[in-house]
C-alpha positions in Angstrom: 131.0 72.5 106.3 129.5 75.3 104.1 131.4 78.2 102.6 133.4 80.1 105.3 132.2 83.7 106.0 134.8 86.3 107.0 136.0 87.7 109.3 136.3 84.6 111.3 137.9 83.3 114.5 139.1 79.7 114.1 139.3 77.7 117.3 141.9 74.9 117.5 140.4 72.8 120.3 143.3 70.5 120.6 145.5 73.4 121.5 143.0 74.8 123.9 142.8 71.5 125.7 146.6 71.3 125.8 146.7 74.6 127.6 144.0 73.7 130.0 145.7 70.5 131.0 149.1 72.2 131.4 147.7 75.0 133.6 145.6 72.6 135.7 148.5 70.2 136.3 150.8 73.1 137.2 148.4 74.5 139.7 147.4 71.2 141.2 151.1 70.5 141.8 151.0 73.5 144.2 147.7 72.5 145.8 145.7 75.0 143.8 142.4 74.3 142.0 141.6 76.2 138.7 138.4 78.0 138.1 138.3 78.1 134.3 137.2 81.6 133.2 135.4 81.4 129.8 134.5 85.0 129.3 137.5 85.7 127.1 136.0 83.4 124.5 132.5 84.7 125.0 131.4 81.6 126.9 131.5 79.6 123.7 130.1 76.1 124.6 132.7 74.2 122.7 135.5 76.0 124.5 133.8 75.5 127.9 133.6 71.8 127.0 137.4 71.8 126.4 137.8 73.0 130.0 135.6 70.4 131.5 137.0 67.6 129.3 140.4 68.4 130.8 139.3 68.2 134.4 138.1 71.7 135.3 135.3 71.4 137.8 134.4 75.1 138.2 133.6 77.3 135.2 133.5 81.1 135.7 132.5 84.2 133.9 131.5 87.8 134.6 128.6 87.5 132.1 125.5 85.8 133.3 124.3 85.0 129.8 127.4 83.0 129.2 127.0 81.0 132.3 123.3 80.4 131.4 124.4 79.1 128.0 126.9 76.7 129.6 124.3 75.5 132.1 121.7 74.9 129.3 124.4 72.8 127.5 124.6 70.5 130.5 128.2 71.1 131.3 129.5 68.8 134.2 130.8 71.7 136.2 129.7 74.2 138.9 129.3 77.8 137.8 130.8 80.9 139.4 129.9 84.5 138.7 133.1 86.6 139.0 131.6 90.0 138.6 129.9 91.3 141.8 126.2 90.8 141.1 123.7 93.5 140.3 120.6 93.6 142.5 118.5 93.4 139.4 119.8 89.9 138.5 120.0 88.1 141.8 116.9 86.0 141.2 118.2 84.7 137.9 121.8 84.4 139.2 120.7 82.1 142.0 118.9 79.9 139.4 122.0 79.7 137.1 125.0 79.9 139.3 126.3 77.8 142.2 128.4 80.7 143.6 129.4 84.3 143.1 132.0 86.9 144.3 130.6 89.5 146.6 131.5 92.7 148.4 128.2 94.4 149.5 125.9 93.5 152.4 122.8 94.7 150.5 123.6 92.3 147.7 124.3 89.4 150.1 120.9 90.0 151.7 119.2 90.0 148.4 121.0 86.8 147.4 120.0 85.2 150.7 116.3 86.1 150.1 116.5 84.7 146.5 118.1 81.5 147.6 115.5 81.0 150.4 112.6 81.7 148.0 114.0 79.1 145.6 114.6 76.6 148.3 118.3 76.3 147.5 121.7 77.4 148.8 124.0 79.9 147.0 127.8 79.9 147.7 129.6 83.2 148.2 133.2 84.3 148.1 133.8 87.6 149.9 136.3 89.8 148.1 139.1 91.7 149.8 140.6 94.8 148.1 144.3 94.5 148.6 145.1 97.7 146.8 144.1 97.2 143.2 141.0 99.3 143.9 138.4 97.4 141.9 135.9 95.3 143.8 136.3 94.1 147.4 136.2 95.2 151.0 138.9 97.9 151.5 138.1 97.8 155.2 139.0 94.2 156.1 137.2 94.4 159.4 134.1 95.0 157.3 134.8 91.8 155.4 135.2 89.9 158.7 131.9 91.2 160.0 130.2 90.2 156.7 131.7 86.7 156.9 130.3 86.2 160.4 126.9 87.5 159.4 126.8 85.2 156.3 127.9 82.3 158.4 125.6 82.8 161.4 122.5 84.5 160.0 122.0 83.9 156.3 120.6 80.5 155.9 120.3 80.7 152.2 124.0 81.3 151.7 127.1 79.2 152.1 130.3 81.1 152.9 132.7 79.3 150.6 135.7 81.5 151.2 137.4 84.8 150.5 139.3 86.1 147.5 141.0 89.0 145.9 141.6 90.6 142.5 144.9 92.1 141.5 146.2 93.7 138.3 142.9 94.2 136.4 142.5 97.9 137.3 145.3 99.3 139.4 148.1 97.3 137.9 149.0 96.0 141.3 151.1 92.8 141.0 150.2 89.7 143.0 153.5 89.8 145.0 154.3 87.6 148.0 153.2 90.2 150.5 149.8 90.5 148.9 149.3 86.7 148.9 150.5 86.5 152.5 148.1 89.2 153.4 145.2 87.3 151.8 146.2 84.1 153.6 146.4 85.9 156.9 142.9 87.4 156.4 141.6 83.9 155.6 143.0 82.7 158.9 141.3 85.5 160.7 138.0 84.7 159.1 138.4 81.0 159.9 139.0 81.9 163.6 135.9 84.0 163.7 133.6 81.3 162.1 135.2 78.3 163.8 135.9 76.3 160.6 138.2 76.1 157.6 137.2 78.0 154.5 136.8 75.8 151.4 138.2 78.5 149.0 140.9 81.1 149.2 141.1 82.6 145.7 144.3 84.4 145.0 143.4 86.1 141.8 143.6 85.5 138.1 146.2 84.5 135.5 148.7 87.1 136.8 148.8 85.2 140.1 150.5 82.4 138.3 153.6 84.5 139.2 153.3 83.1 142.7 153.2 79.6 141.4 156.1 80.0 139.0 158.2 81.7 141.8 157.0 79.3 144.4 155.9 81.9 147.0 152.1 81.1 147.0 151.0 80.4 150.6 149.5 77.0 151.2 146.3 78.7 152.3 145.7 80.0 148.8 144.0 77.1 147.0 142.2 78.5 144.0 143.0 80.8 141.0 140.5 82.1 138.4 142.3 81.6 135.1 141.1 82.4 131.6 143.6 84.6 129.7 146.6 82.4 130.3 144.8 79.3 129.0 143.2 81.1 126.0 146.2 83.1 124.7 149.2 81.5 126.5 152.4 83.6 126.3 150.6 86.5 124.6 149.2 87.2 128.1 150.8 90.1 130.1 152.2 87.6 132.6 154.7 86.8 129.9 154.8 89.9 127.6 154.9 92.5 130.4 156.5 90.7 133.3 158.8 88.3 131.5 157.5 85.0 132.9 158.7 82.8 130.1 157.3 79.7 131.8 154.1 80.8 129.9 155.9 79.8 126.7 155.0 76.2 127.5 151.5 77.2 126.4 150.1 77.6 122.9 149.6 81.2 121.7 147.6 80.3 118.6 144.6 78.3 119.9 142.5 81.1 118.3 143.3 82.8 115.0 141.6 85.6 113.3 141.1 85.2 109.6 140.3 88.4 107.5 139.7 88.8 103.8 141.7 91.3 101.7 139.4 93.8 99.9 142.0 96.2 98.4 145.7 96.1 97.5 147.3 99.3 96.2 150.6 101.3 96.2 150.0 104.3 98.5 151.8 107.0 100.4 152.6 106.0 104.0 151.8 109.5 105.4 148.4 111.1 105.1 148.2 114.0 102.7 146.4 117.1 103.9 145.6 118.9 107.2 145.4 116.4 110.0 142.7 116.3 112.6 141.4 113.2 114.4 140.7 109.6 113.3 137.5 107.7 113.4 137.9 107.1 117.1 138.6 110.8 117.9 142.4 110.2 118.4 145.1 112.5 117.2 147.8 110.2 115.7 151.3 110.5 114.5 152.4 108.9 111.3 155.8 107.8 110.0 156.6 108.7 106.4 158.2 105.6 104.8 157.5 106.7 101.2 155.3 104.8 98.8 154.4 101.4 100.1 152.1 98.5 99.1 149.1 98.4 101.4 146.3 96.0 101.9 142.9 96.5 103.4 141.0 93.8 105.2 137.3 93.7 106.1 137.6 93.8 109.8 138.2 96.7 112.1 138.4 98.3 115.5 134.7 97.7 116.1 135.6 94.0 116.1 139.0 93.8 117.8 139.7 97.1 119.5 143.3 98.1 119.5 145.0 97.1 116.2 148.2 96.4 118.2 146.4 93.5 119.8 146.3 91.4 116.6 149.6 89.9 115.3 150.0 88.9 111.7 151.1 85.2 111.3 152.6 85.8 107.8 156.1 87.3 107.5 156.6 90.7 106.1 153.1 92.0 107.0 152.7 94.8 109.5 149.6 96.2 111.0 149.5 100.0 110.2 146.2 100.9 111.8 142.4 100.6 111.5 139.1 102.4 111.3 135.9 100.9 112.7 135.5 98.4 109.8 138.8 98.4 107.9 142.2 97.0 108.9 145.2 98.6 107.2 148.3 96.5 106.5 151.7 97.3 105.1 152.5 94.4 102.8 155.5 95.9 101.0 157.9 93.3 102.5 155.7 90.3 102.2 157.3 87.5 100.1 154.2 87.4 97.9 151.9 90.4 97.6 148.4 89.5 98.8 145.6 89.7 96.3 142.0 90.7 96.7 140.1 87.8 98.1 143.1 86.3 99.9 142.9 85.5 103.7 145.3 86.9 106.2 145.7 85.3 109.6 146.4 86.9 113.0 147.0 85.8 116.6 144.8 87.8 118.9 145.9 89.0 122.3 143.4 88.5 125.1 141.6 91.8 124.8 141.2 91.4 121.0 139.9 87.8 121.5 137.4 89.1 124.1 136.0 91.5 121.6 136.2 89.3 118.5 134.3 86.4 120.0 131.6 88.8 121.2 131.2 90.6 117.8 128.2 89.7 115.7 130.3 90.5 112.7 132.8 87.8 113.4 132.0 84.1 112.6 133.2 81.3 114.8 134.7 78.2 113.3 135.6 75.1 115.1 138.8 73.6 113.5 138.3 70.1 112.4 140.8 67.7 114.1 142.7 65.2 112.1 
């Protein structure tokens, strides 16, 4: 390995695989298959391989370029597009993906034409909006009508099932009544088409609540899980909702390493007339007197909210950031960092999503012993 360039995200593949295995075994114990969502790690091929090596048979992403990268690497898994397709990408999508989530008849018709022209079949999962107000048929009769049309008239498409998304926009939790409603809708669709659906997809990592609390209907047989596998107990399922079962998972499979570029004793409150910061925000500051501060060469352009990265070393606190500078309070650190030192952080999911997609951040595969 050559000289490491910073900032960097270091991937501990052993810990990723441990998380994949634990989540897969947990879900399979409840009759649920896991679609492994790789978008949180930017579809990095080595991470996708961790998923497939641990028994995941369906890889998913909302980014077509990530799925193309995985396909070109020869991953032994089917590929699922989990963002409703754009009309402009249907030809390419059918070439790359085995299936996609859908909620518009115009898009389904375009997918059908693309599949027929390519002499192939494309699987579709029709999405039901159960109140989170992102994608999906809000009128469930419209979903049923679409299901019948796909089943009976669209020879280039295979109706794999139905699904829902909860929590990603409207903060709606995947409670028992929501999962029961999805199961009932699946039964209605099955009655209309005269056969069982292969997939009833009950949501993402947050839907593990139904697994932990044992209220997931038997009809729900697939979850789309990425965040829980990638960041473990740093996911909101644990941090916001208190599901400490997530603590069985590693929260440091990915670490951010940033290099110190300045260390000085400074005032802790800005001096002068205050306006807005680099992101246009008006901030409040706590005056703690003179404190030792360190700057690292990574910033909000790379990780987003500075509250989404957690220092691994004791006595170090994240104070804030600009686009390219991270500001740390190191007054209480057992040893004051020096210029050139490396400080390590655990990223939450949204920070990992941004870091692995930043051209400024280098990816390092940790060498296993």
